[in-house]
Every structure is written in structure tokens, then in C-alpha cells.
C-alpha positions in Angstrom: -9.4 -228.5 233.9 -6.1 -230.6 232.3 -3.7 -227.8 231.4 -0.1 -228.3 229.8 2.0 -225.4 230.9 5.3 -225.3 228.3 8.5 -223.0 230.2 9.0 -223.0 234.4 9.4 -220.5 234.9 8.4 -217.9 237.3 5.4 -217.5 236.0 4.9 -220.7 234.0 5.8 -221.9 237.7 4.2 -219.6 238.8 0.4 -220.6 236.7 1.9 -224.3 237.9 1.8 -223.8 241.5 -1.6 -222.5 241.5 -3.5 -224.4 239.4 -1.8 -227.1 241.4 -3.0 -226.0 244.4 -6.5 -225.3 243.0 -7.3 -228.7 242.2 -6.6 -228.8 237.7 -4.4 -231.7 235.6 -0.7 -230.3 235.8 2.1 -231.1 233.4 5.1 -229.1 232.9 7.5 -229.4 229.8 11.2 -227.7 230.5 14.3 -228.0 228.8 16.7 -227.4 231.7 15.6 -230.4 234.6 16.4 -227.9 237.5 13.5 -225.1 236.2 11.6 -227.6 238.8 12.7 -226.8 241.3 10.6 -224.0 241.1 7.2 -225.4 241.6 5.6 -226.2 244.8 7.5 -229.7 246.6 3.4 -230.7 247.3 3.3 -230.1 242.9 0.9 -232.8 242.0 1.7 -232.6 238.4 4.3 -234.3 236.0 7.0 -232.3 234.8 8.3 -233.1 232.0 12.2 -232.7 230.3 12.3 -232.2 227.0 10.6 -229.1 224.4 7.0 -227.5 222.9 7.0 -228.5 220.2 9.1 -232.5 220.2 5.7 -234.5 219.2 6.5 -237.5 221.8 6.8 -235.1 224.2 3.2 -233.5 223.7 1.8 -237.1 224.4 3.7 -237.9 227.6 2.0 -234.8 228.6 -1.4 -235.9 226.8 -1.5 -233.7 225.6 -4.6 -235.2 223.3 -6.5 -235.0 226.3 -6.0 -231.3 227.0 -8.6 -228.5 227.7 -6.0 -226.1 227.3 -1.9 -225.7 226.4 -0.3 -222.7 227.8 3.4 -221.8 226.4 4.7 -220.0 228.6 8.8 -220.5 227.5 11.7 -218.2 227.2 12.4 -218.4 223.3 9.5 -216.2 221.5 9.5 -217.9 218.6 10.0 -222.1 220.8 6.5 -220.5 221.9 4.7 -219.7 218.8 6.2 -223.1 217.0 4.7 -225.1 220.2 1.2 -223.6 220.3 0.9 -224.2 216.8 1.1 -227.1 216.9 -1.5 -227.8 220.6 -3.8 -225.7 218.4 -3.6 -226.5 215.4 -2.2 -229.7 214.9 -3.7 -231.3 218.4 -6.9 -229.4 218.9 -6.5 -227.9 222.1 -9.2 -226.0 222.4 -8.0 -222.9 224.4 -4.3 -222.3 223.5 -2.2 -218.7 224.6 1.8 -218.3 223.9 3.7 -215.2 225.6 5.5 -213.6 222.9 7.4 -210.1 223.8 8.1 -209.6 220.1 4.8 -207.5 220.1 4.7 -207.7 215.7 5.1 -211.2 215.7 1.5 -211.2 218.7 -0.7 -210.0 216.1 0.4 -212.3 213.7 -0.1 -214.7 215.2 -3.4 -213.7 216.8 -4.5 -213.2 213.7 -3.6 -217.1 213.2 -6.2 -218.3 215.5 -3.6 -218.2 219.5 -4.3 -216.2 221.5 -1.2 -214.1 223.0 -0.1 -212.0 225.8 2.4 -209.2 224.9 4.9 -208.1 228.0 6.4 -206.2 226.4 4.4 -203.7 224.7 1.4 -204.5 228.1 3.8 -202.6 229.9 5.6 -200.4 226.9 1.9 -198.3 226.9 0.5 -198.9 230.6 3.3 -196.9 231.4 2.5 -195.1 229.2 -1.3 -194.6 229.6 -1.1 -193.7 233.9 1.7 -191.3 233.0 -0.7 -189.4 230.5 -4.0 -191.0 230.3 -4.7 -191.0 234.3 -8.2 -190.3 234.3 -9.2 -193.1 232.2 -8.2 -197.0 234.2 -7.6 -199.1 231.4 -8.8 -203.2 232.8 -8.3 -204.6 229.4 -6.5 -204.3 227.0 -7.1 -206.5 223.3 -4.6 -208.0 220.9 -0.8 -206.7 221.5 -2.9 -203.6 223.8 -4.1 -201.9 220.3 -7.2 -202.3 222.1 -8.4 -201.8 225.9 -11.8 -201.9 227.8 -11.6 -198.7 230.1 -13.4 -197.3 232.6 -13.9 -193.9 233.3 -15.7 -191.2 236.2 -18.4 -189.3 235.0 -17.6 -185.6 236.2 -16.2 -182.3 235.2 -17.3 -182.8 230.8 -18.3 -184.6 230.3 -21.9 -184.8 232.3 -24.7 -183.6 230.5 -23.3 -184.9 227.5 -25.1 -187.8 226.1 -24.2 -191.1 224.7 -24.0 -190.8 221.1 -21.7 -187.3 222.5 -18.0 -189.8 223.6 -19.2 -192.8 220.8 -17.5 -192.1 217.6 -19.0 -195.1 216.3 -14.8 -195.7 215.0 -12.0 -195.2 218.1 -14.4 -195.3 221.3 -17.1 -197.5 222.2 -19.6 -197.3 224.8 -19.9 -201.0 226.7 -22.0 -200.2 229.0 -22.6 -197.5 231.8 -23.3 -198.4 236.2 -24.8 -195.9 237.8 -25.7 -196.1 241.5 -24.7 -200.0 241.0 -26.9 -200.7 238.6 -25.2 -201.1 235.1 -26.9 -200.3 231.9 -25.6 -200.6 227.9 -27.4 -196.9 227.4 -28.9 -195.7 223.7 -27.5 -192.8 221.3 -29.6 -190.0 224.2 -28.7 -191.3 226.7 -27.5 -188.4 229.3 -24.4 -189.0 231.2 -24.9 -187.8 235.3 -21.6 -187.1 237.6 -21.3 -189.9 239.5 -22.0 -192.3 236.3 -18.9 -195.0 235.4 -18.0 -194.6 232.1 -17.0 -198.6 230.9 -15.7 -197.9 227.5 -13.8 -199.8 224.8 -11.4 -197.3 223.1 -7.9 -197.6 220.7 -5.2 -195.7 220.7 -6.8 -192.1 218.7 -9.5 -192.8 221.6 -7.9 -192.8 224.5 -6.9 -189.5 223.5 -9.9 -188.1 222.6 -11.2 -189.4 225.1 -8.6 -188.4 228.0 -8.9 -184.2 226.2 -13.4 -184.3 226.1 -12.4 -185.8 230.1 -9.7 -182.9 230.9 -12.1 -180.4 228.9 
């Protein structure tokens, strides 16, 4: 895979080093030449001093043949504009941008750019750890508004049916794992002690699920 990474900070350099060690073609762009010192000595990829929204720099990085573009520079605007250019002007198949502002992250997500909002994600993770310890978040979508969570069936959940948990709005059943085998259970399926539930929930669903678990 040919990947262009904007920003050679802690995140960008870590991704670049990882992908390079796995044998991928990597090009790293950063406006500060000293940032490349974070790359390993045996880094085989391309290092370019410049801006992610500068077309000449992107062309030198091989943007027209790139399979993916990762915007991980310091500024939200820099990341957003560069990602938008890569996605909509050069047609890069996979584009992802780190956006600290969660509101901006939602906007760019709607524009077709996959975004990661680390501040919003961290806040939600800390809150979930403090108040929803019975439910384990696994994957977040958007700016964390919807999560894929795991929940062990015990106590008040055992004996209930899928339809009693899945309200069709805030909580959706994704899968159930029983004795190591996963399945998509029908609405009338009865839950048993020891089942592992995989659910998609929003913020309201997270609270409702936690209330059900606690009884």
C-alpha cells in the first residue's frame, strides 16, 4: 500500500515507522524538517518538507498513486483542508484526518472524510470508565456518538429476550456470543447467563443499558 502521512509528530511518525517496517510505501510531509528526526534511522520512505495543501508537495509525494492519506498535523484547519483536497481533488480512496474540534469532526465526517476526534474520544472514554464499568466500549463512530460495546449477560439481563434489550432506536443488537460461537439472534431469543452481547448504542442507549445491567 502507498500511504502519504501529513505531520511527523508523535502520531504521524509512529504510523510512518509502523507502516514502513511492514513494507508499505510511505511518504511523510511536515513543514518542520527537524520533525523527521522522530523517524527510525532505517526508515526507507520519502521525507518532504512542505504543507499538506500544497499541490506541488502532494505531487512529489505521489498523491496520484496513493492508496491512503493520513492527516495528522498539529492544526485542525491544515488537516481538514489537506484531507479534503486528497479526497475530492486527487481521489485518494482512503482518507483520514485527526480533528481535535469535535464539531468540526462531525462536519468533515458528513463530507465523506473519516475523522478521529481524540479530545472528544478521550472525554467519552473517561466518562464511560467512571460510570459504565459494566459495559465495555470497543469501537467509536463519528466523534464517538455511537459505540460498539460488549456486555456480559449476568444478573438482570439473564432470562430477558433480545427484543427487551434492542429498542430499535438507542440500542441495537449486533451479535451474541454463546460458548465461543457468535450469532445474530432473533427478537425472541432468550439470553442466558454467560452470554456475551455485542451492541451498538448511542449516548442514551449507553445509559439505558447500564441501568438494565445494574437493575
